[in-house]
N, C-alpha and C positions, 0 to 999 in steps of 0.2 A: 484491536482493543477487546477486552473482556470485562463483563460486569457479572460478578458471581459465577464465573465460568462460562458465561454466554458470549461466544465470539461474534463480533459484529463489526460494521464499518459503514462508510459512506462512499458511494461511487462518485466518479468525477462530475457527474451531472447533478449531484446533491441527493440522490436517492439512497435512503438507508437500507441496509440489508443485514441478514444474519448468515453466518457460515453454516454448513451442514451440522457440524458438531454443536454450534450455538443453538440451532433450532432444536436439536435433540435434547440439549440441556434445559432449554426453556420449557419444553413439553414434558420433561421427565421420562423420556423414552431412550432407547439405545440408538447409537449412531447408525447401526445397521438398518434401523427403521427409516431414517431420513434418506439413506442411500436407496432403499427400496422404493420410497415414494418418488424420488427423482427418476429411477429406472422404469417404474411402472406408469409414469405419467401419460405416455403415448401408446401404451399397450392395448391391443384390442383382442378379445372383448374387454371392456373396461372393468377393473376390479372394484368391488363395493366401496372400499375405503377411498380410493381415488375419485370415484363417482360422487361420493358425499362431499369431499373436500372441494371439488370443482363446483358442485352445486352451491356451496357456501360462498365461493368466490363470485359466482354469477349473481347471487342474491344481493351482493354488495356492489354490483355494477363493475366488477373487476375483470381482468383479462385472465382466463384460465388456460391459455394456449401453451404456456410453458411454466414449468415448476421453478426454474432457476435461471439466472443470467450467467452465462459462461464467461468468466474473466480469465484472460490469458496472463499467466504469471510465469515468466521464464520458460515458455514453451509448454507449460502444463495448464489444463483448464480446471479452474476452481469454481465451486458452486456458490453463487451469491443469491440467497433466497429473498425475494422482494417482499414488501409489506403485505400485499394481498394474499400471498401464499402463506407467509408466516402466520398471519392472523387466522386464516382458514384452517390451517393444520392445528394451530393451538385450540381453536374452537372445537374442532372435531374431537381432540383428545380430552378436552374439558367437559364437553356436553354430549357427544354422540358415540364415543368409543364404547364397545361392549364391556371393556374392563374399566373399573373405577380408577380415576387418576386425579387424586387430590392436588398433586404438584401442578398439573396443567390448569386445574380450576383456579388455584391461587394466582398463577401467572396471568391467566386470562382476565381475572378481576383487576389485577394491577395495571395491565395494558389498556383495559377498557376505560380506566380512570385517567391514566396519563397520556395515552396515545402512543403508537409505535414510533412515529418519527421523533417525538420529543424524548422518548425513552432512549433511542439510539444517540441522538444528538447530544443529550445531556451526558450520556455515558462516555462519549468520545471527547467531550469537553469543547464543543463548538456551538455557537449561537444558532437558534432555530432558523434565522434568516441568513445563514452563512452564504458567502459568495465563493466562487472558485478559488480566489486568493486566500480566503479564510481556511478552506479545506486544505490547501497546499501548505499554508503556514503551520496549521495544527499538526500535520503529519511530519513536516520538517522538524518542528520543535520537539515532537515526541522522540525523534531520532537523536536530536542534540542532547536531550536529557540522558540518554543511554551512554553517551560518550563522556559524561562528566567524570573527571578524575580516573579515567580508565587508561589514559596514555601515560607511560612512564615519564618521569621528570627528565628533561634533556632531549626529548624527542617530540616530533610533530606528527599528526595524522592527516591523511589526505582529506578526509571528510571535513574537518574544521577549516582547512586551508582553502577549500573551494566554496566558501560561503558566498563570495561574490557571484559565482555562477548560479547557485541556488537562488539568490536574491533576484537575479536577472530572469530566471525561469519563472519564479513566482509573479514577478511584476508583469509578465506577459500572459498571465492566466494559465500557466502550465501546471497541471496537477502533479505534485511530487508524491507518488505513492509507490507501492511495492513493484509496479511494472516499470518505474522510471527511477533508476538509481545511478545517477551520473558519476558518483564517486568510484563505482566499480570500473567504469570505462577509464577514468583518469588514473586510478590505481594500477590497473593492468599496463597501461601505456607508459606510465612513469617507471614502473618496476623494470620494464624492458629497457628503457633508457638508462636506468641506474646500472643495470648489468652490462649493457653494451659499452657504456663509457667507463666501466670499472670505477665507479664513484666511491665504492667501499674503500679503495686504497687512498682516497683523498679525505673522506669525511669519517671513516670508521664504519663498523657494521650496523646495519639496520636491525631492529628488534621486532618482536611481535607482541601484540596485546589482545585481550579477548574483547570482542565486540558482539553486539546482538541487535536484533530488529524488534520493533514494537510487536506486541502479542498478536495484533490483527494483521500483520504481514505474514503471508505463507512461509517466507524464509525463516520465521521465528521457530518453525518446527525443528530446525537443525540445532537449536540451542545456542550456546556460546561458540563463536567462531574466532579463529586466529586471523588477525589482520596485521599488515606491516605498518611500522612507524619508523621514522627516519631521524638521524641526528639533527639537532637544531642547527648545527654548523652548516648543514646542507640546505637550509631554508631559503637563502637568497638564490641558490642554484635552482631550487624547485620553482620558485616564483618566476624566475626568468624563463625557465623552460615552459611553464604553464602559459605565460603570455605570448612568448615568441614562437612556440612550437604547437602546443596543444590547442590553444584558442585559434591559432592561425591555420593549422593544417589538419588537426585531428577532430576538432569539434564538429565541423561540417558533416563528415561522413557519419558520425554518431547520430546527429540530429536527423540526417536523411533516413536512417533506419527507423527513427521514431515517426517520421512523416509517413513512411510506408505502412507502419503498424497502426496509423491513425491516432497516435498519442498527441501529436501537435500538427498544426497546419504549416504550410510552407512559408507564409508571410511572417508568422511568429518566429520561425526558425531563423529566417534572414535577419530579423530585427535583433534577435539574441546574439547572433554571430557578429553583427556590426557593433552592437553595444559592448561586446567584450574585446574588441580589437584594441591593441595597445595604442594609447594616444601618442601623437608625434609632437615632440618639442619644437616649437616654432623657431626657425632660424632668424637671427637678428641681421 
């Protein structure tokens, strides 16, 4: 999510953060400066700028041991700057930097009045006392909005067709964020099934449409992406495959990977798998 170009978000534990570029934009400095702050945080002897920023953090009873939280996104580590670091860096550029920085001063006054957490929560459109389900729902709905009217008439998209899976994940407190994108798993597996079974000869050619991710997802840096959509005539086939093959055989290995990465716990995964198993019609 961005507010006037300031990239931000909320971690799965509810903690607000700014991206590196967001912090640079907030303070009116170059992105290279925020990269340098992160790189110099543990350097000895400590540099004057870092020493002052850490001093500000300690004065506020904050933790100055790390500049950012490393968030794993598709194998890459992205910087999430937490509140105490953001406010200390902003205060430094507003009040202590050798160079006059009116931009930082104005931002500092704004956040001093509003508060960092309220600023981020209000910007991403979630309530101040948001639960894990609130956060997951907000991120899912942001993605839904980007799919509106994007799929050609007569075709269906994987993302919209697995809403039941998203609902089950959210109901079990699973955060649907940029590190947990189950439609990619379903899409890849269904595409292989489509080709292996030569379903194009039965239902006609699939098409592509342009999809994108919310601005606060690292994947959004790639801009518009081509995604597959399939003829509506194949919808019954897809739903049958989803219930009888994906939910039965493929979902468990996918969720096991998320257990290993720490995204979900084992009990929640088992409950999700059981909840999505096809119901059996009782025999009379």
